[in-house]
N, C-alpha and C positions, 0 to 999 in steps of 0.2 A: 668526311666525318665517319662514315660507315667502316672505313678501313681502321681507324683508331678505336671504334667500338669494338669491332671484332678482334682486334689485336689485344686490346685490354682484357676482353672476356676470356680468350684462350690463355693469356699469361696467368691470369689469376685462377682460373679454373684448373689448370695443370699444376699450379703451384700449391693449391690447396688440397689437391688429391693426396690422401693418405698422411696427412700432416696431423699433428697433435690436436688441432682445433677440430678437424673432421672426426677423429677418433672419439674426443670427448663428447661431441654432439651425438654420435652413435651411442655411446654409453648412456648419455642423459635420455635419449629416445627410448633406450630399453627399459629405463627406471621409471618411466612415466605412463600415465593413461593418456597423454595428449602429445602424440608425435606431431600434430599439426602446430601446436604451441611452441615445441621445440623448433621446428622448421622456421616459424614466423620470427621467433626470438634470434635464432642463429643468423638468419637472413638480415634482419635488421641490425644486428651486430656488425656484419660484414659490410653493410652499405655505409654504417657511421664510420667504421675503420677506414674505408675507401675514401669517404668525404674527409676525414682528417688528413689522410695522406696527400689528397689533390690540393686542399687548402694550405697545408703546411708547405708543400713544394712551391706553390705560387709565391709564397713569401721568402723561403729559404733561397731560391734561385735568384732573388733580387740582391741577396747578400753574397752569396757564394756561386762561383760559375759552375754549371751543370758538369763539366768535366771532372772537377774536384769531387763532387758528390758521387759521380759514377765510380771514381777511384776509391773513395773512401768506403762506399757501399760495398764494392767488390772485395776489398781488402777485409772488411768486418766479416763478410760471408766465409772468406777463406780461413781466416783465424777461428771463427766459430766452428768450422768444419774441422780444423786440425785439433782444436780442444775437444770436440766431441769424440774424435777417432781416438784420442788419448785418454778418454774417460774422464777428463776434467770438468765437463758440464753435465 
């Protein structure tokens, strides 16, 4: 179980570094007198987002094989990356 916890932690931590959510959180923290409130709110949002992802995947994998989901997610990331590079997003 610890291996799964550490793997999940590092994957999410690295993926979230420098993304638009972190930048928006930094901006919000500079505009408020309550950085602790921003931290708590952002942390709860990330926890809820992760919970939705875990619960959704539990049900989705009963309907769609994980291999198809991996292929679909990977394809979506590639398409989004190409569109971003072309300035379409």
